[in-house]
N, C-alpha and C positions, 0 to 999 in steps of 0.2 A: 769570385765575389758572390755569385749567385748560390754556390754551394754553401758558403758560410751562412748566408741569410737563410737558406732552407734549414740548415742545422739549428739555427737560433730560434726560428719559428716553429719547429716541429714540437708536436705535443708529446709529453712523456707521462705515462701512467705509472704511479707509484703508490705502494700500500704503506700506510703509517699507522702505528699503534699509538693512540692518544688517550690519556685519562682525562675525563672531564666530569666535574661534579654537578649534578642536577638535583634540584629540590623536588621532592615528591609532592603530589597534591596535599597530603596530609601535613607535611612540613609547611607548605605555604599557607594553609588554613591556620595553623598555630601561629605563624608570624603575623597574619592579619588579626587574629584575636588579641594577640599580645600588645599590639599598637593601640588598641582601643582603650579609652579611659572608662570610668565606671558608668557614666550616662549612656555612652555609645554601645557598650557591651550589652547593657540592658535592652537597648532598641534592637541590637542584632539578634539577641535570643527571642525576643517577641517576634521579630520578622521571620526567623527560622521556624518557630512554632506555628505560625500562620501558613507558611509555605510548604512544610514537610509534614504530612498527616502521620508518618511513622514515628514522629518525635512527640513526646508529651511531657508534661510536668509531673513530678512525683518521684519518690524514692524507688530504686530497683527492687522488685519483688523477688523473694527467694522461691525455690521450687515448691516448698510447702505452701507458702502464701498464695502462689499462683494457682495451685490445685484448689484451695479453699475458695478462691475467687470464682473459678469455673464451677464449682459446686453450687455456690450461691446464686450464679447467674442462670444456671439450669433449673434451679428450684423456683425461679420467678413464674407466677402465673400470668400469662399474657392476656388472659381473659378477665382479669380481675378489674372491675370498673374503677377501683380506688387508685390503680397505678397511674391514672391520668392526672390525679391531684398532685402526685410526687413530681411530675414534670413542671409544675408552676401553673399559676392561674393566668393563661394567656387569652387575650380578647382580640377578636378580629375587628375590622372597621365597622362590620354590621352590628357588632355587639355594643359599640360605643354610643352612649346617649347623644341626641341631636345637639344639645347645648354644648357638650364637650367638643364636638366636631366643629362647631362654629367658633369656639374659643380657639381651637388649635389652628384653624384656618385664618382667623384674624391676626393671631400672633405671628404667623409665617408671613402674611401679606404686609402687616403695618410696619413702616419704617420709622423706627424710634430714634430720636437723637438724645443721647445721654451726655451729661456734662463730663468734664475731664475727671478721670480717676487715675490712681497710680498704676492701673493695669494697662492704661492706653499707651500706645506708642505716639511718637511725635507726629507721625503721618495721620493717625486717627484724630489727634487733637486738632490739627490744621483743617482736616476735611469737615470736622464738626463746626469749626468756625466759618467754613466756606458755605456750608449748608444753611447757616443762619443768615448769610448775606443775600440781599435781593438781587438775584442774577438770573439771566435767561439760561436755558438748558445748554446752549452753545457755550456761554461763559463758564458755566459750571464744569463742562467737560474740559475746557482749556485749563481751568484752575486745577482740576483733578491730576491733569498730565504734569503740570509744574510741580505740584506738591509731590507726585510720585518721583520726581528727580531730586528732591531736597535729601541730602544725606543725614546720617544720625547726628552730626554735629550742628545741623541747621543751616548748612550752606547749600546754594544752588551753584554747583561747579560746572554744570553743563550749560552750553550756550543756547540762548533762546532760538537761534537759527536751526540748531539741531533738534530742539524740542518741537519746533514748528514743522520740521520734516517728518517727524514720528507722528505727530497729530494728523498731518495731511494724509499720511499712509494709512492710519487706522480709521479715520472717519471719512476719508476720501473727499475732503474739503480743504481748500487753501486757507491758511491762517497767517495773517501778516504780522510783522514785528510790533506794529502799533497795538494790536489786540493783545499780544503776549506781554508787552511791556506794561500795558494798563492792568492786566490781571496780576502780574507780578508785583506791581506797585501795591495792589490791594493786599495781597498775601504778606507783604513786608510790613503791613500795619497790624497783622495778627500777633497774638502772644505765642511763644516768648518773644521779647523785643530782640531785634537783630536777626530774625529768622529770614531766610531767602536771600541773604547777602551772597555776593559773588566772591568776596575776600574779606579779610580781617578789617581793613580800613572801612569798607562800606558797613560791615556788621557793627562796628563801634559808632559809627555816624548815625545809623538807624536807631540805636539805643539812646543816643543823646537827643535825637529829634523828638523823643517821646517825654523827655524831661521839660520842666518849666524853663523859659528862656531867661535865665539869670545871666549876669555878666560872666560868671565862671563857666557856664555851659557854652556861651557863645565863643569865649576864648578857647575852650576845649575843642569845639568844632573847627575854629580856625587853625589850631595846631594840627589836627588830623587831616584837614584839607590840603594845607599849604606846607606843613612841616612833618609830614608822617615819617619819612625816612630818617630825619634827624631825631625824631622822638623815639623811634624803634632802636636806633643805635645809641640813645641816651646822650646826645650832644645837647644837653640842656642849656649850657651857656649861650649857645648860638641862638636857640629859641628865645631865651630871655632878652637878648639884645635886640633881635629882629622885631619882637612884639613890645619892646620897651616896658616890661613888667618887673616887678619886684621878686626877689628870691622866694619870699613868703607866698606871694600870689601864684608863682609857678609851682610851688610845692602843692598847693591846694588843688590846682588844675590836674597835676599828674596823679594825685590820690583819686580825683574823680574819674579820670580815664582808666586807671588800674582797677578801679572797683567794678567796671563793666565786664560783662561775661563774654570771653572770646570764643566760646562754644555754646551758643544759646540752646542747642538741642541736647546737651549733656545730661539734663535731667529727665529726658524722655527717651530711653533705650527702646529699641524696637522689641516688641514682646517676644518674637521668636529668638532674637539675638540674646535676650535676657534669659530665656529658658536654657539655650545652648551653652551660655556662659556661666551658668549657676554652677559653682564649684561643689562637686561631690567627692570627698575624699576616697581614695582607693584603699588607704591604710589608716588605722587608728593606733597611735602609740600612746600608751597611758603610763604615767609615772606614779608609782606608789611605793612607799616605804623604801626609798633609795634603789628601787628596782624598776625596770621598764618592761612593758608587756606589749606585744604586737597582735593587732586584731586585723584580719583581712576583711574588708567591707564586702560582704556577700549578700547585702540586703536585696539588691536587684537581680541576683543570680539564683534562680530556683533549682531544685533537684530536677534532673532530666533523665528520662528512660525511653526505651523503645516501646512503642505502642504494642500491647499484648495481642490485639486482634491481627495486627500486621505480622507479627512473628509467627502466630499460629497459622495464619493464611500461607505463609512461605513454607511451613513445615508440611501443611496439607498438600500443597502443590509438589513439593519435592518427593512426597510419598506416593504420588500417582504419575510418575514420569511417563509410563507407557500409555496412559489414557489421555495425555494432554493434546488438545488441538492447538493450531497456530495461534488462535486468539488467547488461549490459556497460557501458552508460552510467552506471549507478549505481556500478559498480566503478571506473570512470574518475574519477568525482567524488570517491569516497573516497580513492583513491590520490593525486589531485591536492591535496585538503585536507591530507593527511598530509605530502606533500613540501613544500607551502607552509608549513605549521606548522614543519617541521624547518628550512627555510631561514631563516625568521624567527627561530627560536631561536638558530641559529648566528651570525646577524648581531648579535643582541642581545647575545650573549656577547662577540662581537668588539669591539663598540662599548663595552660595559662596561669591558673591559680597557684599551681606548684612553683612556676618560675617567679611569679610576683613575690610569694611568701619568702622564698629562699633569697632572693635579691635584696628585699627589704631588711631581713635578718642581718645580713652582711653590713648594710648601711648603718643599722642600729648599733652594731658592735663598733664600727669605725668612728661614729659620731656619738658615741655614748654620753660624753661629757655635755654636749649640747642638749641631748634629750632629757638629761637629768636637771639641768640649770636653765636652759633657754637663752644662755649667753652666747651671742654670735662670735665673740672673741675666742670661744673654746672650739670652734669648728676646726677640724684637722684638714690639712690639704688631701684632697681625694679626687681621683680621676676615674674614668670608666674602667681603665685597665686594673686598678686596684680592686675594684668590686668584682670584676670578671674573674680574676685569678683566684680570689677567695671563694667565690660562688661556684666555680668550676664551669662557667659558662663563657661563650664567645663574647667579645666586646660589643658586637652588633646587637646580641640578645639584650645585654644590659642597657644599651642605648635605647632600644625599643621600650623596655620596661620603665625607664626613667622619663620618656617622653610623654607629656600631657598627663602625667599622673600626679596626685596630690596626697599628702599625709597630714592628718589631724593630730596636733600635739596638745599638751597642756598649755602651751604658749602661743597657739594659733595654727592656722592651716598654711602649710608651705608646699610649693611645687617641688618635686623630687630633685630637679635640677639645682635647687638652692643649695644642696649639700655638696655639690661638686665645685672644686676650684683648684686652680694650679697652685704650685708651691714656689716660694722664693726663700732666699736666705738673708739673714742679718749679718752684720759685721762680725758677730760673735760665732757665726757658723750655724745658728739655730735655724731649722727649717720651719717656716710659718706659711699659713694660707694667704693668698692674695687678698682674700676677704678682709684680713686684718689691716692690710695697707689702705683698702677702701674705707674702712671704718675710721682710720686715722685722718684720711683726707676730709671725710664728712665732719669730723669733730673740729679740725682746723678751720674749715670754712664757716661752721656754725658760730665760732667764737671770733671771727674776723670783724675788723672795723668795716661796716657796710659803706662808709664814705670813702674808704680807700681799701677795697678788697684785695686779697692776696693773689698774685699772678701764679701761673704754673711754675715759673722759675722759682718764686718765693716758696711755693709748696714743696718743690723738690728739695730745697735747701733745708727746710724744716724737717721733712722726713728723713733726710739723710743724717741730720743731727740727732735723730731718734734711734739711728742705727740700722735703717732700711737701706739696702743697696738698690737703688732705682734711678732711672734716667728721666728727664724731663718729658720726652715724648710718651713714656709709659705712664706718667702722672696724668698727662692730658688724655690718654686713652681711658684710664680708670675714671677720671672726672666725667668724661662723656657717658660711660657706661652707667654712672650714678645719675645721669640726667641733670648735672649741674652746669649751668652756663659758664662762659669765660668770665674773667674778672670784670671786664668793661660792662657786661650786661647785668652784673650783680650789684653795680654801683647804685647807691641810694642817695638822695639829697639830704 
């Protein structure tokens, strides 16, 4: 028994030959560059230019141009007093007149309150209103923390207890719920109406409280307070009977409630978010004379080259190997690393542009009818594999190209993913895009009787009568992808 255990537990050394694919640093850099959309690649290039002195903007110089540049530089007279003017008229602080210094100082120290403008974020606008309120410094500090926790939709989704803990940690003072609730009540009186609510019900009630107390407003408040679940599920008959009101009056109240803003902060996008979400197309497809032309958007991508002084410095070091000290060898290593990094970056940007161009050309050929007409029904079924096989790339490469990229056409700006869709067949055997089925679903729902909207089962029957081979669960999935609610929630009075 012991012998068997020893045999099992004994270690055995074996040599195995195994092939394993590893990506080189250059390949990893290309992948990283490929994933970045237009705005982010522009920021990446700026960052690399700031961090790597061996990289600079400009077209690569030929040997002849490089020699001419050296000759021009050597001919410069460093003792020429006029050369200082070419560097620009710089003034030190001692040269600035006293009245200018006072103006600069006052401008930096003065805390100006500006009214709302369309460049302000929701947070800025709320802080502006807080500043106008007559509050103690402690109250303002509490108000600032609460406003800092209000999201872009205008909701305060964090509990006051947690906010109180944060404030206590930051200012080393206990803040009770009474103080927090008082400050939140004040903020909830600010514009936009409904801001600072914990949920949709409270948000709508806050908006109603700012309206004149008419009979309709009072009834609307009662419905939201006591029958919110029934209202959200559109059980209108139950509400009508419970409140003993007429069909006409109920319809007026429902119109009043549905006119309220469920996202009061939606008009105030955070300024940074707005900048980041601004769509800059990576491609421009122009349709002219029944032909289409592709332009790669290189506006934020400058020509890049190796800094001439760094390359010359490396040549000089390499030519004096025998006279190099340890410090010089460290300098050579530093310069070489920077030049290698710059060359890798330039090559990665070049390959990125080539991959984008070639991939988009394939998409244009496959979806030519759409680019010529703008008709979504003419979009052909297309998956990543189709583009990859025609472009000669791996599917993962095409996936990275299509992610977060946009194309500007004569008919609008579209995300690249818009052009990809699965295929399905009709009863006649014709292969069509699933987008065509979604378009048919939208058209059926747009023309439905809103008092008796079509169910998913009825949608399936109509689609099948049009020749589409489709199951009810697939119809439900496509309807959800179109952000269309179920029939019960589409019902109108």
